[in-house]
KOLLO-385832 format. One record per residue (C-alpha): residue in one letter; x negated, z, y. Coordinates in steps of 0.25 Angstrom, whole numbers, plus 5000, padded with zeros to 4 digits. Example, Ala and Ser with C-alpha at 12.3 -4.5 7.8 and 13.67 -1.06 7.14 Angstrom:
A495150314982/S494550294996/
***
This chain:
M484049645040/K484449675026/Q483649805026/L484249835040/L485649815034/S485349905022/K484950025031/E485950135031/P486050165046/F486250015049/A487249995038/L488050115042/L487950075057/L488449935054/F489549985045/S490050085056/A490049975066/V490849885058/I491849995055/L491950055069/T492249915075/M493349875065/P494349875076/I493649765083/W493249675072/L494549685065/A495349655077/P495449505074/L496049535060/G497049625066/A496549745059/N496049825070/Y497249925071/P496950065068/D497850085056/L497249975048/L495750015053/Q496050155048/K496450095034/F495250005034/A494350125035/I495050215026/Y495250125014/A493850075016/I493450215013/F494350225001/A493750094995/M492350134998/G492550264991/F493150194979/N492050094979/I491050214977/L491750244963/F492150104959/G490950024965/L489850114961/T490350174948/G491250064943/Y492350174941/L493750104945/S494650214950/F496150174951/G496450314957/H495750324970/A497050334978/A497150474973/F496050514982/L496550434994/G497850514992/V497150654990/G496350625003/S497650595011/Y498350715006/A497250815009/A497050755023/V498550775026/W498550915021/S497350945030/F498150895042/K499350975038/L498551105035/F497351115044/T497151015055/M497450865060/N495950845061/V495550735052/L494150795047/P494750905038/A495750805033/V494650705029/L493850815023/F494950865015/G495450735010/T494050695005/A493750824999/F495150834991/A494950684986/G493550714982/G494050834974/V495150754967/A494150644964/L493250744957/L494450794948/I494950654945/G493550594943/F493150704934/V494250664924/C494250514926/L492750494926/R492750534911/R493250394908/S492750264914/G493250114915/I494750094915/Y495050234910/F494450294922/S495250194931/I496550234924/L496250384925/T496050374940/L497350294941/A498050404933/F497550514942/A497950434955/Q499350414950/M499350564946/F498950604960/Y499950504966/N501150564958/L500750704961/A500650674976/Y502050604975/S502850704967/V502150824961/M501350874973/T502350854983/P502150984990/I500750934993/T500950784995/N502350785000/G502650674989/E503150544993/T503350575007/G501850605009/L501150715016/Q501250715031/L501050805043/T502150895047/L502350985059/Q502351105050/D500951085045/P500051205047/R498851135053/I498151265053/I496851215061/D497651135071/R498651245074/A497551345076/L496851265086/A498151215094/P499651225094/A500351125086/G500951005093/Q502350955093/G502250835083/L501350795071/P499850795074/S498950685072/T497650675065/E496450695074/L494950715074/F494650825084/G495750775093/L495550625091/S496750565085/M496550495072/S497550385075/G497250245079/Y495750195081/S495250345081/G495750355067/F495150225063/Y493750265068/F493850405061/C494150325048/A493050225051/T492050345053/M492450395039/L492250255033/I490850245039/I490450375033/C491050335020/F490250205020/F488950285023/I489250375011/S489650265002/R488350185006/R487550305003/I488150324990/F487950174986/K486450184990/S486150314983/P485650344969/F487050404967/G487650264970/L486650194961/T487050284950/L488450254951/L488150104951/G487350134938/I488550204932/K489450074936/S488349984929/N488250064916/Q488750204915/T488650204900/R487150174900/M486950284911/N487650384902/Y486850344890/T485550374898/G486050514900/F486450494915/N487750574918/T488650484926/R489850564927/P489450644940/Y489050524947/T490450454944/L491150574947/T490450594961/A490750444964/F492250464960/V492250594969/I491650524981/S492550404979/G493750494979/M493250564992/F493150434999/A494650404995/G495050545000/L494350515013/A495150385014/G496450465011/S496150565021/L495850465032/L497250395028/A497850535032/V497050545044/T497550415050/D498950435045/P499150585041/L500050575029/A499750565014/G500650505003/A500550484988/E500550334990/R499050344993/M498850384979/Q499550264972/W498750174962/T498950064972/A498050134982/S496950154971/G497150004967/E496949964982/V495550034983/V495149954971/L495549824977/M494849864990/T493549884982/I493549764973/L493949674985/G492849714993/G491749734983/V491549844972/G490249924974/T489949874988/L490049965000/I490749875010/G491649795000/P492749904997/M492849925012/L493149775014/G494149775003/A494849895009/W494949825022/I495449695017/I496549765009/K497049845020/Y496949725030/F497849645020/E498749765019/N498949785034/I498749655040/F499249555030/S500449635026/S500949635041/F501149485041/N502549445041/D503349315042/D503449325057/A501949345058/L501649225049/Q502549135057/Q501649165069/V500449135061/Y500949005056/S501648965069/F500748845071/L501348775059/P502648695058/E503848785054/G503948735040/L502448755037/R502548885045/N503648935036/M502848895023/A501548965028/V502349085031/D502949095018/L501649075011/S500849175019/S501949275018/L501549285003/F500249345007/V500549425019/G501549535022/E502049595010/G501249495002/W499849545007/H499549594993/L499549444988/T498449414998/L497649534994/G497849494979/V497349354981/L496149404989/F495849504979/M495949404968/L495049304975/I494049414977/V494049454963/I493849314958/F492849264967/L492149384972/P492149494961/G491249574970/G492249584981/L492049534995/M490649594996/E490249494985/G490749384994/W489949435005/R488749444997/R488949294993/I489049255007/V487849325011/R487049264999/R487549125003/F487049135017/R485749185012/G485549065003/G485749144990/G486949074985/G488449114984/G488249214973/E489349154965/G488849214952/E488849364957/S489649454948/A490449574953/P489449674948/A488349604955/A489149614968/T489349754967/A487949794964/Q487649794979/P488349924984/A487649924997/E488449815003/
***
């Protein structure tokens, strides 16, 4: 059975089945509506790409939101200038993000450790400020880049006369709103999973793991690690650009807020929460954070009153007051507590917890002594 699970076609088929049936098995959790499902797929791609850099090479970037923003802006400009078909927008967003990642990586990868992290953060903030003020003719500043009736849309207007209102994104006539938008994003996620899995299992991926383990020793042996780390940085940036373009596909606008340092910090949390260096972990971390953001934040006092309606009035009010600290506007507190517990008890993230459970059922013990590096040494999960 283990050999069957490790085979590429079976793994891809199983992963595809899980992703495409998300509207069904997420229904009991109240997370099966299209907008949230789209976010699940998009931010899973974002975290998966970030993990290629951080999980395989050990380079911690605090500026990946810059590529997310670049992908969004490039996609919206594709809609404005050429066509509302999403394929050119996705290609433009991914390509532009890759080009920007090449330039930033060429500079930042001259340093490592905390200096690399600070450099990426500086570049991201520079891009944020450029988008917010200096490059207003391109980004439309704080208002954000949006579709207008005056957009040329050269290809669309050449094929058919313009309609009365603003057009919507489409894939050869199929609207990208609702569940069709989710399934398009889900297809992109499946493709990214396949690419990421191939990278993890390739000699290139093993080289990146060697760089993470001891880059200094590899350099001393005469091995030039720079092209490998730069390639990983560009691929990671392209994943982020794809995620940004998909944000524009599902909601055709782009704003500078997608480049803020908080967005870069969020993808770091997603990766650590799920498990650095694992295939599935960052995706699980992205789902959990987006679930908390969209579901827990929607609870208000009225909803809590209904939840605790079986209690006497005095106890009900106490329970509502206590629970309101962790939901609604206080959902960050719940996320913070969860993140703290994961870091303390499962340094390898949720995937380490899963491995411990599997070993316990197999009679191999709980694995309490496993360290975080050991937990991340199995990238095929």
